[in-house]
N, C-alpha and C positions, 0 to 999 in steps of 0.2 A: 520651333513649326510644329512639332508634332501636339503639343497641348494646345495651339491655337486651333489646329485641323479639327482636335477632338471635340473643342467648345461648339466650332462651328456648326460639325456633324451632328453634336447633340442639340443645338438650336434648333437646326433645319428640320432635325427628327422628329422636333414637338412642334412645329408648323405642318407638318406633314400629316401629324397622327390627328391635329384639332381640325385642320380642314379635310381630312379623309371622314373624321366622324361625323364633320357637319354633313359632306356631299350626302354620306350615306344614310344620312337619317331623311333628310329632301328628300332623296329618290324613293326611299323604301316607305316612306309614310305614305306619299303622294299616292304610290300605287296600290298600297293597302285601302287607302281611302277609295281608290276609282272600285276594289272589288266589294266595296260596301262592307270593311269592316268599320265600326263605329270608332270614332276619332279618341274618345276614353281608351279604348282597348288598345290604339297604336301608340298611344303616350305611354302605358303600363307595360309594351312588350318591346316595339320597334324604337321608340325613343329612350326609353330606359336603356335597354342593351346596346344601344349607340352611343351615348355616354359615357359609356362604360368600354366600350369597344380599345380605348386607348391602354388603359389600364391590362384590360385583357391581351391586345398583341402584344405588348412588351413583355408580360409575366408569360407567356407561351414563347417568346423568341427567346428571351433569357435563357428559361429551363429548358431549351432544346438545345443549345449552345453547348460549349465545351465545360470545364470545370468552370465553379463558382458561379455559373448561371443559377441556379438554386437557389442562393444565398440572395441574388439581387432580385429574383421574383418575387421571393416571398417577404424580403424586403420593401419592395414595391407594394405590395398587397398592406402588409402591417403597417407600414410609414404611412399610406394613403389614409388612412382609417385616422390616424393619431392626428393626420394633416388636418383631416378634416372636420374633427373635435376640439384641436387645440388651436388652428391657427383659422380656419377658416369661420369656425363661429366665434373665434375671438375676436377677430377684424371687423366682422357684422354685429357684433353685442358691444364691440366698444363704440363702433360708429351711431347704432340706434340701439335702444331697449327693445327685445325682441319680445312678443305673447308667443304663446305655443299651445296648439289645437291641443284640446284635452283629450281627442282620438290617440293623438300620436303620445301624449304622456300615460295613455291607461292600457293600450295595445301595443302600437309599432315600439316603444321605449324599450318594455320590458321585454318583446321579443327579441331587440337587437342585444340586449344583456345575456339572455338564454344563449343567443346564436355564438356571442363574443366566448362565452364561457367554453362551449363545444369546442368551437373551433381552439382554444388555447390548448383543450385537453386534447384534442386528438394529436398535433404536431407531437409533444412529447413521446407518442406511443412510438416506439421503434424509430424515432427520429425523421419520420419522414409522414410524409400525405401520401399515401397510395391509393391505387385506382379504387377498389371498393370505398375509400373516406372520401375520392371524388365524386361517385356515382351517388353516393349519400347528402353530400354536401348540396351538389345541383340539384337532386330530387328535393331538398326543402327549398330552394329557388324556384322550382318549376311549380311547387304547393303554395309559396307564397304569392306568386305571380296571382294563379289562378284564383286565389282568396280575393285578392284586390280585384280582379275584374268582374268576379260576383258582386261583390259590396259595391264597386264602381256603376254596375248595370242598376243596382238596385235601385240607388241613389237617383239615376239619370230617369228611371222609370218614374218615379216621384216628382221628380222635379220638372220633367216635361218642357225643359227650355234648350235652345241649342246653347248658348252659354255653359251652361252646367255640362254639357255632351264634348266642349271644344276645350274645357278649361287645362286639363294637363298636355294636351298636345303644345297650346297657345303657349304654354312658362317656356317653351323650348324654342319654337320657333312658329311666328306665326304664318308663316307662308306653307307651313303642311297641313293647316288647318283646311286645305280645298283639295280635292281630287285631282290625279293626273290629268292634264289636258293633253301631252305629249308622252305616251309611255315609251318610246323609243328614248326621249331626251333623258328622263327618270331613271331608264334601265343604265345608260351611258353614265349617269352620276353615279349610280351605285358600283360599276364596274371603276369608276376613278378614284372613289371614295375608299373600296377596298384594297386598289394599289396603295394609294397615300397611306393608309394603314400598314401593310406588310412593310413597304420599303420604309417609312417613319421610323418604325418600331426598332428594324434592325440598325439602322444609323443611330435613334438614342440609344440603343444597348450598347453597341460599337465607341460610341464617345464619350459616355458613361465608365464605360470599364478603364479606357484610357486616361480619363480623368481621375479615376480611383488610385491607378499607377503611378500618377504624378503627384500626389498627395501623399500617397503612401498610407492609404485607407485600404480596408476590406470592401469587398462588392455588396456586403449586406448595408454599411456606413451611408454606402452612396444611393442605393438601393430604399433605403429607409428617410433618405432627405433630399438628395438632388433629383432623383427620377420619381420617388412619391409625389415630392411639392409639384414637379412640374407636370406629373399625368394628373393632378386635382385639381387645375387650374380652371378647367373649364366647368367643375362644380362651384369654386369660387366666385367664378364670374357669374355665375346664375344666381347664388345664394346672394350675393352684394346687391344686385340688381334686386330681388324680390324684399332684402331689408330697405334698400332706398324706396323703395313703393309702397312700406308700411306692411309687406307680409313675411311677417316673421317667422310665421308658421310655414310656409312656402320654403325658407333657407334653411330652418331645422328637419323638417320633410326630406326636403333634400340630401342631407346630410345622414340622417337616417337608412336611407331608400341607398346611398352610395355604399355606406358600408357594410349592409345586408350584401349587395351584390357582388363586394371585392371577396366578402369570407365564402360566400354562398357558389356565386355563379364564376369569377375568376379563378379563386383558388382550387373551386372545384373542377372547373373544367381543364385548368393548368395539369392537376393532380391526372387526370384521366388521361390527357395525352403521354404524360410521362410524370413518375412519382417524383414529389416535390420534395428534396430533403431540407429538411431543418439547420440550418446553421448552429455551431456551439456560441451560448450565449443569449439564443434570440429568446429564453424564456424571460429575461429583462423586460424586452420590448413588448412582450405578451400582457407582463403585468403591468406595463403603462397604459397600455391601449385599453386593457379592462381599467385601469385606474380613471383614465380621461373618461370612458364611458359612462363609469358608476358616478364620477362627480357632475358630470353635465345634468344626468339625471336627477341627481342630490339638489342641482342649482332650479331647475322648470318641477320639479313635482310638487313643492308649495305654490296653493294659491296665491296669486292671479298666474301662475305658471309663467314666469316672465324669466327671460335673461338680462339683467340689469348691467348697463354700459361698465360699471367698476367690475364686476363678475366677468365681463367680455374680456377687459384687461388683463384680471388675474390669468386667464387661459392662455391669452397671448405669452406671458411671461413665462407661465410654466413650459408651454412649448419651447419656447427660446432657450430656458433651462435645460431643458430633455435633448434639444439640437446640439448645444451645447457640450452635454456629458458625452455625448455620443464619439463626437470627435477626440473627447478624452479619454474615452474608453478605447480607442482604436488605437 
């Protein structure tokens, strides 16, 4: 009975997380547009943070809880990055060959590699991410967002088209592309969204812990697999839709952005609130994360910058092998 309740609690927590993030994005984006903020800026700030809110709340909630929470939190961050590269890109690439924008190949992906190396190097130092390291990571995220906003504004000024202005926001929800008509209702959506995120993260963490006890595995393994995949499903849905529409560059851009947010924003903020302890054996998973990052870059580096279907299948197989090895290690 306890196991069944844990599964129900985990599933209900996930639903609340996804629903809460959706309400938060919709309400906050409409109010931001009403205040005269450009939709391209809204897409790079409100929408970006909103889609990462489930991972953030789960990591913070787990890290603030009793012993083992840090392992679940760091497992969620590292596991989400591995799932984004192996599972999500594997699924998208297996469905359709994906072309990749040259800007991603030459600028954003090398940045991801650099951040992945820096993040992996910080964790073993003292066995934890402490407050000053969290501040450093989050400052990197602020700089990245600021650079993106400046670049997007320059492109918008050159394009002078409404479609170019709305592109980023529309990729998440077309309804946020118009200003708020009823501010009180959008404030209510924000409050409901925050409530769903807080309650959902608590339920998901508690359910995941009980499942870990029943299966006889560590909190880190559950964080690297069940929690990581669960909190990555919104990104998976967005990437798959983009792939089916023939916009493979959006799918890969979504994964690159999500991984940067996970390491800079989620790990950074979580460590600022409370030092994030790295569990024993995490170095193996950090190596796997870096290996997946380099492998995907190797696939898209050569022209014409594409992920072929057979390469997507290989990513899926590698991810499946990694997941099996986790439970064998545990």
